[in-house]
N, C-alpha and C positions, 0 to 999 in steps of 0.2 A: 325443587329443581328436578328435571327429568334427566335420565342418563341418555346422552345423545347417542343415537345409533344410525342416524341418517344425517346428510349434510344440512338439510333444513332444520333438523332438531338441534344440531350443533350451533347453527347460527342463532336460533332462538335462545339457547342457553347462554351463549356469549353475550347477547344483548341484555338478557335478564340479569346476569351477574356483573357485567362490566359497564353496561350502559349503551344506549342506542347511539349516543354521540361519539362513541369510541369504536364502533363496529360498522364497517361499510361493505356493501355488496354492489355499489355503483360500478358499472362496467368501466367507466373512465378511470376511476380510482384503482380498480383491480389491475387495469393495464399499466398504469403509471408505476404501481408498486410491485410489478411482477418481474422486474429485471434490473440489472445494473448496466454497465457499459461493456460487459463481456458478451461474447458470441452466444446467441440463443441456440438451444438444442433443437433438433428436428421434431421432437415430441413435446415441444413447449405448450403449456396450458395455462390459462388464467387460474388464479387461486379461487377458492370457495369464498373467502372473505379476507378483509384486511382488518386487523385489530390494532388500534392505536393506543398502546399502553401508556398510562400516565403515572402508575404507581407499581411498586414491586408486587402488590397483591394482584394487579391486573395480569402481570406476567404469569404468576403462579396459577391463577384461574384459567387462563388461556391454555397453558400446558396441561393442566389437570384434565380439562374438558377434551382437548385434542387427543390426549393419550387414551382416554376412555373410549373415544370414538374411532380410534385407529387412524387419525388424520395427521399428516405430517405438518411440521411447523418450520417456516423459513424466516429467520430473523432478518431484520433490515434496519439500517441506519439511514444515511443520506443517499445511499445508492450510487456512490461515486467509484465503487470498485470496478476493475476492468477484467476480472477473471471468471465472472459468472457465479461468484459466491452467493449472491442474493437473487439468482434466477429461480423462478418457481418450478416446482415439480408436480407430478400428477397428484391430484386430491390433497391439496395442502391449504393451510391458511398462512398469510403473511403476518408476522408479528413485528409491527413497526415500533421502534423505540425512540423516534425523533421527538416525541413530546416529553420524554424523560430527560429534560435538558437543564437540570439545576446543578449549580456548583454547590455542593453540600457543605464543604469546609475548605478554608485556606489557613493552614497552620504555618504562619510565616517563620517562627523560630525553629520549627521542625523541618521546614522546607518540604512540606507535604500538602497535597490537595486531595479531596475526595469529591468525585463527580459522578453524576449519572451518565449512562452510556450515550445519551443524545446530545451531550454538550459538544459544540463545534470546537475543533482544535484551536482555531484562531481566537474564539471567545475566551477560552481558558487562558491563553497567552495574554490577551488584553487585560484580563482580570488580575493576573499575578504580576504583570509588568510594573504596576504602581508600587510593588513591594521589592522591586529590583530582582525579580525572579522570572524564570521562563520554564515552559514545558518543552523539552528539547526536541522530540520527534516532530518533524514538519514536512509531511508528504506534500507533493505538488498541489494536492487538493485541500490543503489545510484550511482554506477559507470556507469550505463547504463540508468536508468530511468530519465525522464525529469520532469522539474518543472510543466509543464502543466499536465502531468499524475499524479504527486503527488497531485496537486490541485483537479483533477477529482475524486480521491478516498479518499481525506483527509488522505494521507499516514502518517505513524508514523515513527518507527525506533527505534534504540537502545537508542538514547538520549532523547526519548520522556518522559522517567521517570521524568526528571527534566525540560525539555524545552517545552513539549507539542507536539501536532501533527501539521499537516500543517496549519490548520485553526488558530492556535495560532501565526503563523508567517506571515500570509497574511493580508496586510492592505488594498489593493485595487486591482481591476481587470478592464481590458478592455475586453468586451465581445461582440461578434457578435451574434445577435438573429437570429431566424430561417428565417426571411425574408430579412436578410442582414443588418439590422440596427445595428450600433455600439453604445454601451453605456459604460459609466464608472461608477463603483460603488466604495464605500469605500472612502479612504482618503490617505494623505501622512503623517499624524501624528499618534502617538501611540494611542491617545485617540480621540474619536469622536462619537457622538450619534445622529447625524442628520438623521431623517427618519428611515425606516425599514433597518435592517442589511442584505441587499441583498448580500453582499460579502460572509457572512457566509452561506447564503442559497445556493449560487453557488458552494462554496467549498464542495466537496463530492457529487455533483449532477451527476457525471459520464457522462457529456456531454449531458444530457437530457434537459437542460434548455437554453443552449447557448454554443458557442465555445469561450474559453478563448484565447485571442491574446496578452495579456500583463498582467504581475503580478508584483505588488509592494509588496516587502517582507521586513519584519523587520529582521535585522541582530542582532546577539548576540556577546558578547565578546568571543574571542578565548583565552582560558586560556593557559598561558605559563606553568603552573604547573598542572600536573595530576598525580594521584596515582592509580594504578591498583591492584586488589586483585583477586586471584583465590582460592576458598575454596571448598575442596572436602568433601562430606558428604557420609554417608552410604547408604542413599536412598533419594528419592524425597521428602517424607514427612518431613524429617529432614532439607533438603535444603529449603523447603518452610517455615519451622519454622524459618530459618535464615532470610528470607525476613521480616517476622513479627518482628523479633528481631531488625533488622535495623530500621524499622519504630518506634519501641518503644524507641530507643535512640535518636529519632528525628533528624536523619541525612538524607538528600535527595541526594542520589548519582546521578551522571549524567547518569550512565549506571548501570542497575541491571538485569542480564540475568540468567535464570535457564536452565540447560541442564540435561536431564535424561540419564540413562545408555545406552539406545538405541542410542541416539544422540552421546554419547561419543564413542561408537563403530564405528559409521560412521566417526567421526573425526580421530579415530585411523587408520581406513582403508585408509583414504584419505591422512593423513599427517604422518603416521608412529609413532604416539604417543602411550602412554600406559595408557591413562586416565581411561579406563574402568577397568583396573586391580587395580586401586588405590581406587576406590569407586563406589557408585551407582548413584551419582548426583554431579553436579558442579554448583556453583554460581560464576558468574563473575561480579565484581563490579569496577566502576571507579568513583573517586571523582575529582572535578576540582575547579578552583578558588584559591584565596589566602589562603583559609582555607583547601585546599586539604589534606595536611599532617595531620592536626588535625582531620579532618573527617575520614581519612584513619585509624588512630589509634583507634578511637572510634568504627568503624565498625569491625576492626580486632579483638578487644577485645570481642565484642559481639558474633562474630562467633566462636572464640576459646572457649568461655564459653559454647557453644553448642556441643563441641567436634569435630569441623571441623578441617581438615588438611589445614592450611592457609599458603599461600606463604609468605615469609619474605618481609618486606618493600623494595621496589626497585627492586624486582625480575622481570626481563624482560620476564619471562615465562608467567606471567599474561597478559602482554601487547600482546604477541603473541597469546595467547588463545582468547582474545577478537577479534583480527583480523581474526582468524580462524572461530570464531562464525559468523562474518560478512559475510564470504565467504561460509558458510555452507548451501547454499540454495538448492542444489540438491546433489544426491549421486549416480546417474546412474541407479536407480531402474526404472523398466518399469512403466510408469504412469498408465497403464491399471490395475495394480495390487496394487495401493496405492491411498488413498484419504486423504486429510487433510484440515483443516480449521483454522480460526483465531478468534475463540470465545474469549470473554473477560468476566470475572466474578469479583465480588467484591473481593478485596484482602483477606478479612476475610474468604472467601469461597474457596480460592485456594487450600489449603491442602486437604480438603475433596473432592473437584472436581477432583483432580489428582487421588485420590483413586478410585473415580467413573469411571474415564477413564480406569483404569486397570481392573475394574470389567466388564465394557462394552466390552473390548477386549476379556476377558476370556469367557464371555457368548456367544459371536459371533465367537469364535475360530479364532481370528485374532491377529496380533501383533500390538503394539503401541509404539511410542516414542514421547517425548514431548520436545519442545523448548518453552520458555516463556519469554516475556518482563515482568519479574516478578514485576518490580516496579509499574506497573499499571494493573496487573492481565490479561494481554493479552496473551493467550496461543495458540500455534500452534501444536496441536496434529496431528500426522500422523499415520494412520492405514494402514497395508499392509498384503498381503498374498503371499504365494509361487505361482509363475505362474502356477505350476502344478495343483493348485486347480481349475483353469479354471473359467468358468462362475459361478459355485457355490460359489467360493471364492469371486468373484466380488459382488455377491448378499449379502454375509455376510459383505463385506466392506461397502456397501451402508447402510445396516441396522445399523452397528456400528456408522457410521458417523451421521445418522439421530438421533440415540439415544443420541449421545454426544451433539448434538446441543440442543435437548430438555432438557438434563440435565443441560446445561449451563443456559438456560432460567429459569429453575426451581429454581436456586439459585440466581436469579436476574441479570443474565448476558445478553449478546447480541450475535446475530448470526455473527457479524463481527466487529472486533476491528479496522481494518485498511486497509483491502483489498477491501472493497466495496461489493455491492450486485451483480452487473453485471447481468449475466443470471444464474449463478450457484446457487445463493441463493434466487432467486425470490420466489420460493415456500415456503421458510421459513419465509418470511417477515411477513406474516399474523399470524405466531406463536408469533411474538414479538409485532407487532403493531395492534391496533384495526382496524376494518373495517372503522370506522369513520376517523381515522388518515390517513389511506391509501387513502381513497377517497379525503380527503383534499389535499393530495400531488398530486393526479391526477388533481385536479382543478387548483393547482398552475402551474403544467406543461402546462395545456391548455392555461393559460394566456401567458406564455412565448412562447409556441410552438403550436398555434391553430391547425395546420395541422398534428401534431404528427410526424414530419419528423426527429427530432433530436434523434439519437441513440435509436430507438424504441425497446421496449421489455427489456430494461435494468432498473435496480434500483428499479422501483416501479410498472411497468406494464408488 
């Protein structure tokens, strides 16, 4: 093996050690694997090569060779992210983990599974469902997104209201460091406090500290009984009051989603429904477990007392609406003329924050619609303009988006609830975190990645 010192030499070494079938320099492949759904940077460049790892040893080899050559490594799963975490940078290789898609173990009695990073979220759930179990985190992209990608961004989803986000379901990791060293963190047990919690540090680190090659996850009970509720309200403020009302009766739904009238119109156009004609906002609620029917009745009563139009118990329409919500990620709008984020605010501030979003849209002469994981205050506001508004409209969009992020922080919120920082939100990180905290994170990265080759320019720098 030669010590790679040029891009061509690096490619030759990668092919020699990993195999020609696992290394591509095809322009179309490079372009396809060079980004996720996040906004591209102005200095965007194609990678030198894409390495499709199939084994842990492939990952170790790729990192060892890239480190020796001084070439950056951008890890990639399914590419479903929306914050630019998988976007390429100058002089890099993409390390795709999609072929590492094996479920290594399902330990039913321990309620634990061990999976490679390329396992698709839905595939893991399908595999454990036959045992009466589930993997709780379920981002909207669960049918395409991988467990490794979910770990990278600490993804959430509809069920996070009750079961938490990815970090709440990850017990341990196997990780390859920047120089090719393989380490294990965490444990196989639900409890354990030996040493620093490196597993939690790595979850959500967006590939900047190491490349995850194995994930040990905690499984939860898959309830045989679920009850679903759809409640139509006159407006978003009343629906948000419904969220507060559910909290006050001390019931914890498995799913609690809020959709405003703009989102209802999108669903109407997509599915031929008439939701927007029935009201100005919709709450979707699901209870599970042996007490599902009891909790359903309590929630139903609380929402009816607020004047909501509530589906009757057992109505399959509520079930269908939740599935429509899961699939409502895009609506065919031109991405050049819309922007959106995933801010989170304290639940007590949610009603007023939604009013603020409307005011921001009005001031900037843009339109807004809102979807929210209302159970934990994680909102997805989308601002858009008519394409005929051109560059001036895009400028107003950017102004509205920035104002909305500052407004979330002003009420004690965060710039990202579940999508990660990536490249899209780096400029906002300093609004939320002090210079001392950001610098400490940079020092942590330097310990894991002294040469700074792992996903540079993402998350913290």
